[in-house]
TORDREN-450193 format. One record per residue (C-alpha): residue number from 1; chain; x, y, z. Coordinates in steps of 0.02 Angstrom, whole numbers, plus 50000, padded with zeros to 5 digits. Layout:
BEGIN
+-----+-------+-------+-------+-------+
:   n : chain :    xx :    yy :    zz :
+-----+-------+-------+-------+-------+
: NUM :     A :     X :     Y :     Z :
...
+-----+-------+-------+-------+-------+
//
This chain:
BEGIN
+-----+-------+-------+-------+-------+
:   n : chain :    xx :    yy :    zz :
+-----+-------+-------+-------+-------+
:   1 :     A : 49997 : 50001 : 50003 :
:   2 :     A : 50063 : 50172 : 49956 :
:   3 :     A : 50028 : 50329 : 50056 :
:   4 :     A : 49981 : 50479 : 49947 :
:   5 :     A : 49996 : 50662 : 49990 :
:   6 :     A : 49840 : 50767 : 49974 :
:   7 :     A : 49852 : 50917 : 49863 :
:   8 :     A : 49717 : 51048 : 49857 :
:   9 :     A : 49685 : 51174 : 49719 :
:  10 :     A : 49570 : 51269 : 49841 :
:  11 :     A : 49635 : 51445 : 49865 :
:  12 :     A : 49679 : 51499 : 50043 :
:  13 :     A : 49592 : 51648 : 50132 :
:  14 :     A : 49691 : 51723 : 50272 :
:  15 :     A : 49588 : 51758 : 50430 :
:  16 :     A : 49628 : 51876 : 50573 :
:  17 :     A : 49517 : 51845 : 50724 :
:  18 :     A : 49499 : 52001 : 50835 :
:  19 :     A : 49445 : 51931 : 51002 :
:  20 :     A : 49471 : 51766 : 51090 :
:  21 :     A : 49311 : 51725 : 51180 :
:  22 :     A : 49160 : 51615 : 51144 :
:  23 :     A : 49120 : 51693 : 50978 :
:  24 :     A : 49300 : 51673 : 50918 :
:  25 :     A : 49280 : 51491 : 50954 :
:  26 :     A : 49112 : 51487 : 50863 :
:  27 :     A : 49176 : 51576 : 50711 :
:  28 :     A : 49333 : 51472 : 50701 :
:  29 :     A : 49233 : 51315 : 50710 :
:  30 :     A : 49133 : 51382 : 50569 :
:  31 :     A : 49286 : 51418 : 50462 :
:  32 :     A : 49360 : 51250 : 50503 :
:  33 :     A : 49206 : 51144 : 50469 :
:  34 :     A : 49130 : 51225 : 50314 :
:  35 :     A : 49233 : 51124 : 50187 :
:  36 :     A : 49203 : 50957 : 50277 :
:  37 :     A : 49019 : 50986 : 50298 :
:  38 :     A : 48986 : 51050 : 50121 :
:  39 :     A : 49108 : 50940 : 50032 :
:  40 :     A : 49195 : 51086 : 49951 :
:  41 :     A : 49225 : 51269 : 49985 :
:  42 :     A : 49276 : 51414 : 49870 :
:  43 :     A : 49416 : 51452 : 49995 :
:  44 :     A : 49516 : 51359 : 50128 :
:  45 :     A : 49533 : 51468 : 50279 :
:  46 :     A : 49705 : 51500 : 50338 :
:  47 :     A : 49708 : 51545 : 50524 :
:  48 :     A : 49839 : 51677 : 50513 :
:  49 :     A : 49825 : 51785 : 50673 :
:  50 :     A : 49727 : 51804 : 50828 :
:  51 :     A : 49725 : 51968 : 50925 :
:  52 :     A : 49664 : 52010 : 51103 :
:  53 :     A : 49701 : 52161 : 51209 :
:  54 :     A : 49773 : 52046 : 51346 :
:  55 :     A : 49931 : 51948 : 51296 :
:  56 :     A : 49884 : 51795 : 51396 :
:  57 :     A : 49713 : 51787 : 51312 :
:  58 :     A : 49785 : 51817 : 51140 :
:  59 :     A : 49917 : 51673 : 51161 :
:  60 :     A : 49800 : 51552 : 51235 :
:  61 :     A : 49667 : 51587 : 51111 :
:  62 :     A : 49788 : 51569 : 50962 :
:  63 :     A : 49855 : 51407 : 51038 :
:  64 :     A : 49683 : 51323 : 51072 :
:  65 :     A : 49600 : 51381 : 50913 :
:  66 :     A : 49746 : 51343 : 50797 :
:  67 :     A : 49803 : 51520 : 50737 :
:  68 :     A : 49983 : 51535 : 50678 :
:  69 :     A : 50022 : 51697 : 50761 :
:  70 :     A : 49955 : 51810 : 50899 :
:  71 :     A : 49964 : 51989 : 50953 :
:  72 :     A : 49900 : 52107 : 51087 :
:  73 :     A : 49873 : 52243 : 50952 :
:  74 :     A : 49732 : 52221 : 50830 :
:  75 :     A : 49814 : 52345 : 50711 :
:  76 :     A : 49958 : 52219 : 50685 :
:  77 :     A : 49833 : 52081 : 50637 :
:  78 :     A : 49748 : 52198 : 50509 :
:  79 :     A : 49915 : 52244 : 50435 :
:  80 :     A : 49978 : 52065 : 50416 :
:  81 :     A : 50004 : 52036 : 50225 :
:  82 :     A : 49929 : 51863 : 50234 :
:  83 :     A : 49764 : 51918 : 50304 :
:  84 :     A : 49616 : 51942 : 50182 :
:  85 :     A : 49472 : 51939 : 50307 :
:  86 :     A : 49460 : 52025 : 50472 :
:  87 :     A : 49334 : 51938 : 50587 :
:  88 :     A : 49278 : 52051 : 50735 :
:  89 :     A : 49212 : 51961 : 50892 :
:  90 :     A : 49254 : 52100 : 51017 :
:  91 :     A : 49138 : 52194 : 51138 :
:  92 :     A : 49021 : 52320 : 51041 :
:  93 :     A : 49116 : 52482 : 51071 :
:  94 :     A : 49266 : 52417 : 50975 :
:  95 :     A : 49178 : 52363 : 50816 :
:  96 :     A : 49183 : 52530 : 50728 :
:  97 :     A : 49366 : 52573 : 50749 :
:  98 :     A : 49424 : 52402 : 50701 :
:  99 :     A : 49308 : 52384 : 50553 :
: 100 :     A : 49349 : 52554 : 50479 :
: 101 :     A : 49537 : 52515 : 50494 :
: 102 :     A : 49510 : 52343 : 50411 :
: 103 :     A : 49407 : 52417 : 50273 :
: 104 :     A : 49538 : 52557 : 50238 :
: 105 :     A : 49666 : 52416 : 50222 :
: 106 :     A : 49557 : 52335 : 50088 :
: 107 :     A : 49514 : 52182 : 50197 :
: 108 :     A : 49338 : 52100 : 50198 :
: 109 :     A : 49255 : 52118 : 50371 :
: 110 :     A : 49144 : 51996 : 50462 :
: 111 :     A : 49077 : 52072 : 50627 :
: 112 :     A : 48969 : 52010 : 50765 :
: 113 :     A : 48804 : 52098 : 50805 :
: 114 :     A : 48747 : 52229 : 50846 :
: 115 :     A : 48854 : 52311 : 50714 :
: 116 :     A : 48893 : 52464 : 50818 :
: 117 :     A : 48840 : 52559 : 50970 :
: 118 :     A : 48740 : 52685 : 50867 :
: 119 :     A : 48648 : 52684 : 50704 :
: 120 :     A : 48761 : 52830 : 50640 :
: 121 :     A : 48916 : 52726 : 50674 :
: 122 :     A : 48833 : 52575 : 50587 :
: 123 :     A : 48795 : 52679 : 50434 :
: 124 :     A : 48967 : 52751 : 50427 :
: 125 :     A : 49036 : 52572 : 50433 :
: 126 :     A : 48920 : 52516 : 50291 :
: 127 :     A : 48960 : 52666 : 50182 :
: 128 :     A : 49149 : 52653 : 50207 :
: 129 :     A : 49138 : 52469 : 50146 :
: 130 :     A : 49035 : 52520 : 49998 :
: 131 :     A : 49157 : 52654 : 49944 :
: 132 :     A : 49303 : 52532 : 49949 :
: 133 :     A : 49212 : 52386 : 49878 :
: 134 :     A : 49252 : 52254 : 50014 :
: 135 :     A : 49127 : 52119 : 50068 :
: 136 :     A : 49047 : 52132 : 50241 :
: 137 :     A : 48941 : 52016 : 50351 :
: 138 :     A : 48854 : 52034 : 50521 :
: 139 :     A : 48836 : 51885 : 50634 :
: 140 :     A : 48645 : 51866 : 50628 :
: 141 :     A : 48665 : 51681 : 50635 :
: 142 :     A : 48480 : 51634 : 50664 :
: 143 :     A : 48451 : 51689 : 50485 :
: 144 :     A : 48540 : 51533 : 50434 :
: 145 :     A : 48421 : 51416 : 50523 :
: 146 :     A : 48345 : 51289 : 50398 :
: 147 :     A : 48179 : 51328 : 50478 :
: 148 :     A : 48195 : 51510 : 50446 :
: 149 :     A : 48252 : 51471 : 50265 :
: 150 :     A : 48092 : 51369 : 50241 :
: 151 :     A : 47992 : 51508 : 50318 :
: 152 :     A : 48062 : 51636 : 50200 :
: 153 :     A : 48027 : 51522 : 50056 :
: 154 :     A : 47842 : 51501 : 50112 :
: 155 :     A : 47824 : 51689 : 50128 :
: 156 :     A : 47909 : 51718 : 49957 :
: 157 :     A : 47793 : 51593 : 49869 :
: 158 :     A : 47639 : 51674 : 49943 :
: 159 :     A : 47588 : 51516 : 50035 :
: 160 :     A : 47544 : 51617 : 50191 :
: 161 :     A : 47453 : 51755 : 50096 :
: 162 :     A : 47471 : 51933 : 50156 :
: 163 :     A : 47575 : 51943 : 50312 :
: 164 :     A : 47464 : 52013 : 50455 :
: 165 :     A : 47564 : 51994 : 50614 :
: 166 :     A : 47726 : 51938 : 50681 :
: 167 :     A : 47775 : 51898 : 50862 :
: 168 :     A : 47954 : 51870 : 50912 :
: 169 :     A : 48039 : 51833 : 51078 :
: 170 :     A : 48218 : 51806 : 51135 :
: 171 :     A : 48225 : 51789 : 51325 :
: 172 :     A : 48350 : 51712 : 51435 :
: 173 :     A : 48387 : 51711 : 51625 :
: 174 :     A : 48582 : 51736 : 51610 :
: 175 :     A : 48570 : 51898 : 51714 :
: 176 :     A : 48418 : 51859 : 51831 :
: 177 :     A : 48533 : 51841 : 51982 :
: 178 :     A : 48571 : 52010 : 52053 :
: 179 :     A : 48748 : 51960 : 52095 :
: 180 :     A : 48795 : 51924 : 51911 :
: 181 :     A : 48938 : 52045 : 51904 :
: 182 :     A : 48949 : 52213 : 51812 :
: 183 :     A : 49026 : 52191 : 51643 :
: 184 :     A : 49040 : 52293 : 51481 :
: 185 :     A : 48867 : 52236 : 51429 :
: 186 :     A : 48789 : 52343 : 51569 :
: 187 :     A : 48886 : 52499 : 51520 :
: 188 :     A : 48792 : 52610 : 51398 :
: 189 :     A : 48952 : 52687 : 51321 :
: 190 :     A : 49027 : 52514 : 51290 :
: 191 :     A : 48874 : 52413 : 51244 :
: 192 :     A : 48739 : 52542 : 51191 :
: 193 :     A : 48576 : 52461 : 51236 :
: 194 :     A : 48563 : 52303 : 51342 :
: 195 :     A : 48444 : 52162 : 51308 :
: 196 :     A : 48375 : 52261 : 51157 :
: 197 :     A : 48541 : 52262 : 51064 :
: 198 :     A : 48610 : 52096 : 51128 :
: 199 :     A : 48455 : 51987 : 51097 :
: 200 :     A : 48330 : 52099 : 51009 :
: 201 :     A : 48445 : 52133 : 50862 :
: 202 :     A : 48430 : 51952 : 50812 :
: 203 :     A : 48239 : 51958 : 50820 :
: 204 :     A : 48232 : 52118 : 50723 :
: 205 :     A : 48345 : 52041 : 50585 :
: 206 :     A : 48222 : 51893 : 50579 :
: 207 :     A : 48068 : 52004 : 50575 :
: 208 :     A : 48142 : 52102 : 50428 :
: 209 :     A : 48181 : 51946 : 50337 :
: 210 :     A : 48008 : 51874 : 50356 :
: 211 :     A : 47896 : 52029 : 50353 :
: 212 :     A : 47998 : 52167 : 50271 :
: 213 :     A : 48050 : 52342 : 50329 :
: 214 :     A : 47989 : 52405 : 50500 :
: 215 :     A : 47918 : 52584 : 50486 :
: 216 :     A : 47874 : 52630 : 50665 :
: 217 :     A : 47891 : 52565 : 50839 :
: 218 :     A : 47826 : 52597 : 51017 :
: 219 :     A : 47925 : 52526 : 51158 :
: 220 :     A : 47943 : 52502 : 51345 :
: 221 :     A : 48106 : 52460 : 51437 :
: 222 :     A : 48143 : 52410 : 51616 :
: 223 :     A : 48304 : 52386 : 51715 :
: 224 :     A : 48252 : 52271 : 51856 :
: 225 :     A : 48421 : 52245 : 51938 :
: 226 :     A : 48486 : 52424 : 51961 :
: 227 :     A : 48662 : 52383 : 52025 :
: 228 :     A : 48783 : 52242 : 52010 :
: 229 :     A : 48949 : 52198 : 52097 :
: 230 :     A : 49117 : 52220 : 52010 :
: 231 :     A : 49187 : 52073 : 51914 :
: 232 :     A : 49344 : 51981 : 51946 :
: 233 :     A : 49444 : 51912 : 51805 :
: 234 :     A : 49369 : 51903 : 51632 :
: 235 :     A : 49216 : 52013 : 51600 :
: 236 :     A : 49098 : 51906 : 51494 :
: 237 :     A : 48950 : 51795 : 51533 :
: 238 :     A : 48999 : 51678 : 51676 :
: 239 :     A : 49117 : 51798 : 51758 :
: 240 :     A : 49143 : 51786 : 51943 :
: 241 :     A : 49090 : 51932 : 52057 :
: 242 :     A : 49184 : 52016 : 52201 :
: 243 :     A : 49030 : 52016 : 52316 :
: 244 :     A : 49125 : 52134 : 52434 :
: 245 :     A : 49161 : 52261 : 52303 :
: 246 :     A : 49052 : 52418 : 52282 :
: 247 :     A : 48907 : 52391 : 52167 :
: 248 :     A : 48897 : 52487 : 51998 :
: 249 :     A : 48738 : 52556 : 51924 :
: 250 :     A : 48671 : 52465 : 51772 :
: 251 :     A : 48656 : 52585 : 51631 :
: 252 :     A : 48545 : 52497 : 51502 :
: 253 :     A : 48394 : 52387 : 51487 :
: 254 :     A : 48370 : 52212 : 51563 :
: 255 :     A : 48211 : 52194 : 51460 :
: 256 :     A : 48129 : 52286 : 51315 :
: 257 :     A : 47954 : 52252 : 51237 :
: 258 :     A : 47897 : 52349 : 51086 :
: 259 :     A : 47755 : 52353 : 50959 :
: 260 :     A : 47799 : 52381 : 50779 :
: 261 :     A : 47717 : 52427 : 50616 :
: 262 :     A : 47788 : 52364 : 50451 :
: 263 :     A : 47798 : 52454 : 50288 :
: 264 :     A : 47678 : 52327 : 50217 :
: 265 :     A : 47548 : 52369 : 50347 :
: 266 :     A : 47576 : 52217 : 50451 :
: 267 :     A : 47595 : 52232 : 50636 :
: 268 :     A : 47700 : 52145 : 50769 :
: 269 :     A : 47779 : 52135 : 50940 :
: 270 :     A : 47954 : 52091 : 51000 :
: 271 :     A : 48018 : 52052 : 51172 :
: 272 :     A : 48196 : 52040 : 51224 :
: 273 :     A : 48254 : 52001 : 51403 :
: 274 :     A : 48412 : 51947 : 51496 :
: 275 :     A : 48317 : 51928 : 51662 :
: 276 :     A : 48180 : 51800 : 51612 :
: 277 :     A : 48185 : 51694 : 51765 :
: 278 :     A : 48165 : 51510 : 51726 :
: 279 :     A : 48205 : 51533 : 51540 :
: 280 :     A : 48384 : 51480 : 51515 :
: 281 :     A : 48363 : 51512 : 51325 :
: 282 :     A : 48211 : 51541 : 51222 :
: 283 :     A : 48195 : 51612 : 51047 :
: 284 :     A : 48034 : 51600 : 50951 :
: 285 :     A : 47939 : 51670 : 50801 :
: 286 :     A : 47756 : 51665 : 50757 :
: 287 :     A : 47700 : 51729 : 50588 :
: 288 :     A : 47519 : 51746 : 50543 :
: 289 :     A : 47456 : 51782 : 50369 :
: 290 :     A : 47292 : 51787 : 50274 :
: 291 :     A : 47314 : 51611 : 50205 :
: 292 :     A : 47419 : 51527 : 50336 :
: 293 :     A : 47530 : 51539 : 50490 :
: 294 :     A : 47690 : 51466 : 50555 :
: 295 :     A : 47776 : 51447 : 50721 :
: 296 :     A : 47957 : 51415 : 50761 :
: 297 :     A : 48051 : 51382 : 50927 :
: 298 :     A : 48239 : 51384 : 50919 :
: 299 :     A : 48255 : 51247 : 51053 :
: 300 :     A : 48146 : 51139 : 50949 :
: 301 :     A : 48267 : 51171 : 50799 :
: 302 :     A : 48219 : 51019 : 50701 :
: 303 :     A : 48036 : 51065 : 50677 :
: 304 :     A : 47929 : 51202 : 50603 :
: 305 :     A : 47739 : 51212 : 50636 :
: 306 :     A : 47637 : 51260 : 50488 :
: 307 :     A : 47449 : 51302 : 50464 :
: 308 :     A : 47373 : 51318 : 50286 :
: 309 :     A : 47195 : 51387 : 50278 :
: 310 :     A : 47156 : 51292 : 50115 :
: 311 :     A : 47177 : 51121 : 50196 :
: 312 :     A : 47027 : 51005 : 50194 :
: 313 :     A : 46912 : 51037 : 50341 :
: 314 :     A : 46944 : 50865 : 50411 :
: 315 :     A : 47135 : 50900 : 50410 :
: 316 :     A : 47136 : 51082 : 50469 :
: 317 :     A : 47262 : 51121 : 50606 :
: 318 :     A : 47445 : 51150 : 50631 :
: 319 :     A : 47559 : 51019 : 50556 :
: 320 :     A : 47733 : 50981 : 50620 :
: 321 :     A : 47864 : 50984 : 50481 :
: 322 :     A : 48021 : 50885 : 50523 :
: 323 :     A : 48163 : 50985 : 50448 :
: 324 :     A : 48277 : 50890 : 50327 :
: 325 :     A : 48386 : 50899 : 50172 :
: 326 :     A : 48248 : 50991 : 50075 :
: 327 :     A : 48255 : 51141 : 50194 :
: 328 :     A : 48396 : 51269 : 50179 :
: 329 :     A : 48570 : 51204 : 50211 :
: 330 :     A : 48513 : 51059 : 50324 :
: 331 :     A : 48575 : 50932 : 50201 :
: 332 :     A : 48758 : 50990 : 50224 :
: 333 :     A : 48746 : 50906 : 50396 :
: 334 :     A : 48627 : 50757 : 50393 :
: 335 :     A : 48553 : 50654 : 50248 :
: 336 :     A : 48391 : 50619 : 50338 :
: 337 :     A : 48263 : 50727 : 50429 :
: 338 :     A : 48229 : 50768 : 50610 :
: 339 :     A : 48405 : 50786 : 50683 :
: 340 :     A : 48435 : 50950 : 50785 :
: 341 :     A : 48578 : 51053 : 50730 :
: 342 :     A : 48660 : 51174 : 50853 :
: 343 :     A : 48712 : 51357 : 50857 :
: 344 :     A : 48893 : 51316 : 50800 :
: 345 :     A : 48819 : 51231 : 50646 :
: 346 :     A : 48724 : 51390 : 50610 :
: 347 :     A : 48891 : 51482 : 50608 :
: 348 :     A : 48955 : 51355 : 50486 :
: 349 :     A : 48809 : 51393 : 50371 :
: 350 :     A : 48844 : 51576 : 50401 :
: 351 :     A : 49033 : 51555 : 50357 :
: 352 :     A : 48981 : 51456 : 50197 :
: 353 :     A : 48870 : 51610 : 50147 :
: 354 :     A : 49018 : 51722 : 50183 :
: 355 :     A : 49150 : 51629 : 50085 :
: 356 :     A : 49031 : 51603 : 49937 :
: 357 :     A : 48990 : 51791 : 49935 :
: 358 :     A : 49171 : 51836 : 49932 :
: 359 :     A : 49201 : 51707 : 49788 :
: 360 :     A : 49048 : 51759 : 49691 :
: 361 :     A : 49086 : 51945 : 49712 :
: 362 :     A : 48908 : 51979 : 49781 :
: 363 :     A : 48835 : 52054 : 49944 :
: 364 :     A : 48809 : 51917 : 50072 :
: 365 :     A : 48633 : 51895 : 50149 :
: 366 :     A : 48647 : 52001 : 50308 :
: 367 :     A : 48789 : 52123 : 50264 :
: 368 :     A : 48835 : 52289 : 50343 :
: 369 :     A : 48682 : 52374 : 50259 :
: 370 :     A : 48568 : 52251 : 50349 :
: 371 :     A : 48667 : 52279 : 50513 :
: 372 :     A : 48646 : 52467 : 50495 :
: 373 :     A : 48457 : 52447 : 50458 :
: 374 :     A : 48432 : 52339 : 50608 :
: 375 :     A : 48526 : 52472 : 50710 :
: 376 :     A : 48402 : 52604 : 50651 :
: 377 :     A : 48260 : 52502 : 50716 :
: 378 :     A : 48346 : 52482 : 50884 :
: 379 :     A : 48382 : 52661 : 50899 :
: 380 :     A : 48200 : 52702 : 50861 :
: 381 :     A : 48145 : 52590 : 50998 :
: 382 :     A : 48257 : 52681 : 51116 :
: 383 :     A : 48192 : 52849 : 51065 :
: 384 :     A : 48016 : 52781 : 51088 :
: 385 :     A : 48053 : 52721 : 51262 :
: 386 :     A : 48129 : 52891 : 51308 :
: 387 :     A : 47986 : 52990 : 51233 :
: 388 :     A : 47847 : 52867 : 51284 :
: 389 :     A : 47768 : 52875 : 51113 :
: 390 :     A : 47760 : 52793 : 50935 :
: 391 :     A : 47922 : 52838 : 50837 :
: 392 :     A : 47954 : 52821 : 50649 :
: 393 :     A : 48108 : 52722 : 50595 :
: 394 :     A : 48223 : 52810 : 50480 :
: 395 :     A : 48150 : 52808 : 50304 :
: 396 :     A : 48306 : 52726 : 50233 :
: 397 :     A : 48262 : 52565 : 50321 :
+-----+-------+-------+-------+-------+
//
């Protein structure tokens, strides 16, 4: 038996990962798995550089995730000649500066949501990328769900008729404990809004994908836990608190609920909460139209519930669709229906869209323009909360 070397004609794409936390892991898994899952890829990612502000985190992140080099200065990562793509998984307030520097260097930019702390910053990022001609993508990974792909297909074919209402929820109890420590997510200057931007941004992206542009909103926000103790060590989810330290005032929302009107005339409601006691994780969408309706719960990721009004009387009612190879990109993972796929797999689908868009020289689904328009909705909600009235979303969205 003779052992043969493997030679690949697939071109390499150099990746600089800016950040070393959970999302750095998820994005790297997406890059690493895309060719194996899909059988081919327009590019083979080369894990060139990982950057983090702390040397120990940069070093350990590069070692564990398989990057060739590390640095404590993200500018060095962007400047590295082997880097083609800059992937930003930092806290929100850093997105703009890093993205604009990467765009100016002619690098494609993949950034986690929300795109920026303000809608004006998000628009600046989008316009800068447009002017240079680089590709961009925002991490709205729930758009990649095979159930959402099928929902978008059903809406697009008119199977549900005119869309009348949309209800969306993204709630979790990660911050329900009053002793969860103060971190950047609770600081308005660093994070912008709280649950609204962190969780609500995902639902707004889904709402826009399924029902179109949102024209006006009316919101209500609450901060239920007004102060939190200082963190020790890292400052992400799961940080330890110094219970003896002075408590800091929380500066953004624990929960936001808002009504919305779509440009089509449809109406809707979105709820986002980081203090939903007893809900470790819950994301759901219900869409009601003139001819049918659908329901989706992320934790039941292998199913989509569908009602069609023209079913025979003896068969009327919601049916459960077991998602399978016929739905979205499910078939890249399993050849038979009904198997749940996880959030990291959704990132793999997202990376596949990202690499394909770069290769095809097209705008990815969910680019910086979409990130900006989602930010416009979030900002309108905040204005509505402050003014206690209905507020129009910027006409551009």
